[in-house]
C-alpha positions, 0 to 999 in steps of 0.5 A: 686287237692289241697294240705295242709301241716299240720305242720310248722316245717322245713320239712313241710315248705320246702315241702310247698315251693317246692309245691308252684311252682305248685300252691296254698298251705296251710301251717297249724301251730298249734300255731296261733302266729307262723302262724301270724309271718310267714304271716307277715314276709313271712319267717319261721325264726325259722326253715328255716331262709333266705328262703322266703315263696312264695305268693302261700303259704297261712298260717293258724292256723285254722284246718278247713281251712287247711283240705279243701284241697284234699291231706293233708301232715302230717309233724309232728314228729312220736311220736306225730302223733297219738295225732295229728290224734286223736285231729283232727279225725273228720276233717281228716276222709275220707281224703288222708293223707300222713305221712311225718315222719320217725320212729316207735311209741314207745307205739305200735311198729307201723309205720306211715301208720299203725298209720293212719289206726288205728286212722282214719280207713276211711282215704286214707293213704300214706307215703313220705320218703327218703333221704332229708334235709329240707334246700335242698328242700326249696332252690330248690336243687334236691331231690328224695323221695319214695312215698309209698301207698298200693293203686296203683292207689292212689299212682300214682295220688299222685306221679303226684300231689306231684312231683315238679321241684326239688322234684322227687318221685318214688312210691311203694306199699311196705308200710312196707319196706318204713316205716322200711327203714326210721325208722331204718336208724335213729338208725344207724345214731345215732351209726355212729355219736357216732363212729365219735364223739368218734374218731373211724374213717371213717372205723368204721363208714363204718363197722357200716353202712354196718352191720346196713344195714344188720340188717335193711334188716333182720328185714324188711324181717321178717315183710314182706317187699320186699328186693328191697325196702330197696335197694332203696331211703327209705332204703339205700339212706336215710341211706347213707345221714343220717349217713354221714352229720351233717345236720342230727339231729340223726347223730348230736345227736350221735356225741354229745354222742361220744364227751360227749357233751350236746344236745339241748333237744328241737330238735326232734331225732326220732332215740332215740324212734325208737331204744328203740322200736326196742330193745323192739321188739327184746327182745319180739320176740327173734330177733338178733338186736345188733346195734339197742339194743346197740344204745338204751342203749347208747341213754338212758345212760345205756351204755357209748360209750366205753361199747357200742363199746366193746359190739359190738366188743365182739360178736361171730365171724360169716360169713358175 
């Protein structure tokens, strides 16, 4: 099989670098100038400075060239996924499409696989998710991810195709659980970053992570996910990584909120839109999602950090 990565951000580029250890890979960039710079310098200097691009990576801005591959990895932000799919719907029809983004679409409340199915009905969808930083993957550091695919046979083929020397994939057919684990942990990471940024300490962060994980499990179960999926890489594993490292954009965004600092508006923070989507769902379905709702209010400036803390601490006492 042949592979193309659509999206030349840090994560898409890192995946291309890892996959190039097995054979030729095409990396598609929307911007032709960006593609030309990478081709000439053999580096994505804006997103992964200092990491060389293998000669096995072919870089193009021509979508027709990119979609010639059997398997297409969609390394685009969650809130831009539908637009990217719609723009290239004819070229992507009938293809194996592996979403590499995490989140809930604000306009629909859907995860990436559901958006693929709705936009490209004859596509063969899957999801790559789990605890990972682009820089680690690009530099060959060991990383384990979840490959979620409702078609068990296709999932097994993709697992073999996309596993590399440093990237180990575990497969599941529970696409709902994998989608929600990857999405909701970003919300909790914003909250944990705000805790640390406000000087509340590691104990407060541990409490927020634990109660946040309980909230993730409740919501996922309501949506039909399997409990063991949330206990795996795409849930607990990703939560631990994202809530404890400044390499996480969501965690850094939370830190900036806690410290009352400005944050780079050009940096994609998937958890902001996901928190708002979860808050809307909780309100419409009368679900108890206190952390997601509070993070949504905090992210959009409705609550201050002090008000957000008091909102959670003043909730009625209950059994764990």
